N, C-alpha and C positions, 0 to 999 in steps of 0.2 A: 475535783469534788469527790472526796472519799465516799465509797458506796454506802457507808453507815449513815451518811447524812441525807440520803435520798429515799423517799418512799418508793417501794417497788411498784411499777406500773402494771396495770392489768390490760389496758387497751388504750389506744389513742385514735382520735378521729380529727384529721386536719382538713383544711379547706377542700371541699369536694372538687374532684377533677384535678387537684394538684397533689395532695398528699392523702392517701387513704389506705389504711392497713391496720391490722392488729399489732400494737406496739411491742408486745412481748412474745410474738411468734416469729420464727425464722422467716426471712423473706428471700426470695430468689434473686440471684445476681442479674445484672443487666447483660445484654448481648454484646460480646466483644466486637468492636468495630473501629475503623479508622475515624479519628476525630479531627475536624478542621476547626481550630479555635481562632483562626485569623492570623495575620502577620503582625510583626512589631513586638516590642517588649510588653510583658503583661502589666496590667494595672489592677491593683487590688479593688475588689468590688464590682468587677465587670465580667461579662461573659458574652460571647458572640451570639446574637439573636438566632435561636433555633439550631444552634450547633450540635445539640445532643438529642435532637428529636428522635423519639422511639426508644431511647435508652432508659434503663432503670438503675437507680443507685439506692443503696441502703445506708442510711445514716444512723449510727448507734450512739446513744448517750444515756444519761442517768435518770431520765423521766422527770415527772413533776413540773413545777413552774420553770425550771431551767431549760428542759428540752422543749417545752411549749414556746419559751422565748426564742430559742434557737430557730424553731420552725417559722415563727412569725417574722423574725428579723432577717433571716437569711435563706432558709430552705424553700419557703414558698415563693419568694420573688425569684430565686435561682431557677426553680422549676418553670415558672412562667416565662422567663427570658430565654432559658436554654432549650426548652422543650422536653427536658428529661422528666421522668416520674421519680420522685424522691420518697422512698418508703422509710418511716421511722422504725427503729427496733431498739431493744434495750431490756434491762439495764446492761451497761458495759460489764463484761466479766472477762478478766484476763485469761482464765483457763479456756474459755471458749475461743478467744483469739488464737491461742496456741494450738488448740485442737484443729481449728480450721486450717491454719497454715501447715501444720504437720501432715494433715490428711490431704493437702492440696485440693481442698474443697471450700474455698473462701466465698462466703455469701455476704460478708460485710464489706462495704466499699470505702467508707470513711468512718473512723472510730474516734470518739471522745474518750480519752483515757487520762492518765496522770503524767506529769513531766518525769517523774522517777521511772515509771514503767516504760515509757517510750524511749527514754535515754538508755535504759538497761537493755532494751531489745531492738535498738536501731540497727538495721541491716539484717536482722534475723527474723523478727516478726513484723517489722515495719520497713517500708521502702524509704529510700532517701528522697527528699523532696525534689521535684523537678522545678528548678527556679526559672526555667524558660516559660513555665506556666504559672507558677505561684510567685507573686510579687511580695517580698518580705521587707521592702524598703520602709514601710510605715510602722513596723513593729516598735514598741517602746524599747529603749535601751535595756539590755540585760534580761529580756523576757524570753528570748529564744535559747533553749538549753540543749538541743541536739540537732543532728542533720536530717532527722526524719519527721519532725513535727513542727507545728506552730502553736503558740498559746491559743487556747479556746476563749479564755477570759482571764482576768487577773483578780486575785484576792490575796489575803495575807493571814498569817497567824499572828495575832496581836494580844497585848495585855489591855483589857478593858477594866476600868475601875469605877467604883461607886463615888460619884461626885459629892453626894451628901455626907458620906462617911468621912471622906478625906479633905473636903473643903478646899481651902486655899493652899494646902500642902499635899498635892497629889503625888503618887509615885512617878518617878521620871526615868528610872533605870531598871534593868533586870535585877540588880542587887536589891532594889526596893521591893520588887515582887517577892523576893525571898527573905525579906526582913520583917518578921512577924512581931517584933518588939516595936519598931518604929511605925509599922503599918499593920496593926492587929486586924484580924478578920479571916474568914474562910476564903480559900482559893479554889478555883476550878481548873482542872487540867485534863487533857485527853487521856482516857484510860481504856481504850478498846483493845482487848486481847488480839494479838496477831497483827495489829496495825499501829503505826506511829507516824505522824507527820514530821517532816523535816522542820526543825526549829525548836521543838520542845527541849531536846538535849542541849542544843546550842545555847539556848537561853539560860539553862542551869549552869553551863560552863562560863558564860559571860558573867553571871552573877558571882561565880567563884573566882573570878579574876583572870580567866584565860583571855589572852589578847586575840582579837579577830584574825590576825594574820598567821596565827599558829593553831587555829581551831581544829584543822583536819590533819591527820585522822582523829576522829572523836575519841576522847578518853571516856569510854562508856561507864567504867566503874566510878570515876570521879564525878561524872554527871549524876549518876544515880545516888551517890553518897550525898551530893548537894540536895537532891530532891527529897532524900530522907529527912532533911532538916525541917521541911514544911509538911511532911506527910500527915501528921496528926491534924493539920489545919486544912487538909485538901479533900475536896469532893471530886471524884473522877467521873467525867461524862463519857458516854459511849456513842452518842449521836449529836448532830448539830442542833436538833430540836431540844434535846435535854440541856445542852450548854446554854441555849437561849433562855430556857425556862428557869434555870438556876439564877440567872441575872434578874429576870422579870419578877421572880418570887422573893428576891432579897435573901436567898439562901447563901449567897457568896458575896464578898465585897470586892474581889478581884477575880478575873477569869482570863485564862489563856485560851482564846477561841478564834474561830474563823471570823474575819472582818465582816462578812455578810451577816453572820448571826449577831454580832455586836450591834451592827446597824439596825437590824430588825428589832432587837430588844429596845434600843433607844427610841426607835420609831413608835414602839408600843408604849412608851412612857417610862421605861426603866431609867433611873438616874445614873447612866453609865456613859463614860467618854473613853476614847482610845488613847493609849500611850504609843506614840509612833517611833520613839527612839529605838533603833535597832530592831524594827519589826521584821518578821520573817516572811518573805514573798512565797506565795504558792500559786500554782496554776494548773488547770486542766490543759491538756494538749490535744490537738487533732492530727491524726495520721492515717496513712493508707496501709492496710495489711499487705504483706508480701503475698502475691498470688491473686490480688484483686483483679476482677475480670476486665475492668475499664480504667486502668491507672490514669490515663490522661483526663478522662471525665472526672475521676475522683479528685485529681489535682485542680481541675477547673472549679469544682465546688469549693475546695479550700480557699482558692484565690478569691472567689466571690464572697465567702464568709468573712474575709479580712477587710472588707471595704469599710470606709469611715461611716457611711450611712447605716450599714448593717450593724456595725459595732455600737453606734450611738443608740440605735433602737434596742439592741440586746441589753445595754446598760439600763435603759429606761424600764424595760420589762422585768429585769431580774435583780437589779442593784449591783451586779458584778461590774468590775472595771473594764472599760473597752481596751482592746489591744491594737488600736490604730491611733497614732499620735494626732491625726487630724479629726478624730471623732469628737463631736461636741454634743453629748447627750443633754437633754433638757431635764435637769434634776433640781430638786429643792436644795437649800443650803445644807441640811443634814445629810442627805444622800451624797452630795458633792464632797462633804468632808471625809467620807469613807472611801473615796476613790484611791486606788493604790498605784495607778499607772501615770500619775502626774509627775512633772519634774520635781516638785517639792517632796513627794513621797520617795522618789528615786534617791534623793540625797540621804534619806533617813534609813534606808533598808540595809539589813545585814545580807551579805552575799552568800546564799546557800550554795554549797558545792553539790550540785545535782548529780554529777558523775560519780562522786564518792557514794552518795546515797543509793544510786543505781547498783553499784557493786556490792554494797554492804547491807542493803535493806533487809534481807532475810535474817541475817545474823542479829541486826539491831532489833528487829521486831521480836525475835525469839527471846533475846535477853530482857527486853522491856516487859514482855508478857510474864516471864519468870519473876521479875521484880514486882509486878502488880500482884501476883499470887502469893508473894512472900509475906 
């Protein structure tokens, strides 16, 4: 969940006696201690009753309905079962993570970040997962991108199109998104200076004829040249809320947006539908900073978060896709049609090279920012 899509929180108040703190103020670490999590292999969604009694863990995320959903679906029941106190904090800021690790004063125990950032800093800012505590066997195929994190939820960067505008002949490929003669109308594309999601450039290159198996390393100049062809027909959005509003107001006829925003627009009555052909998978990730005071307890929280019941409830509360293959959220047909972690969607997705993005993110973002300003 890119930070630009989230309203900065001022404070949070969760269930009394379970979660209670100011959500945007630093919280103290728990007390380091030996942890008895029981014997046998781990099972996602479980924690030994009372195993963390007296401990304090700080969970950091992006605020808003998303972090509220995480609390209700996973953090509150984890606190009740484990005996730990779980304090929310946020929003996630990569610079703060680095500062804490560098100063050896880590006050954040579990952090919701992005798959690119955790992959980029696995082993330096984030610990490798302890799979004797964290059960990763129920993760959907292709969703785990590094050794230090698990996906927090699933979503995608997709093309959404106006069903009234294009009727029985909707866009079906990335080439269609870039074909303003065959598919006239305004487009919406991410245009946040200093940031760029994986998928925007890949989509341009697919439209320009680059084969998926030779996509990386990205030809940035070629991608931006292709994007120049629709620039006069493009409105650039800088927040998820803005991208949704562009669809709901009818200012654009196609939009390259996060799937959750496309769903929300459709739910609000906008006549938009998703194009799933070669959609670009995105995901937040959950990881433990190097130097966290209670790494075993942090890993136990992650294991609990991955449970099928927890993930189903998270999907129901937030519309994001669950990252446990056994999760069965109770959703209406519209919400279900936007899930990105189903076997059907897995067949359609384009395989983003997260490791490449982790290595090249700064250079790519700088070049894209310069292009936006040009």
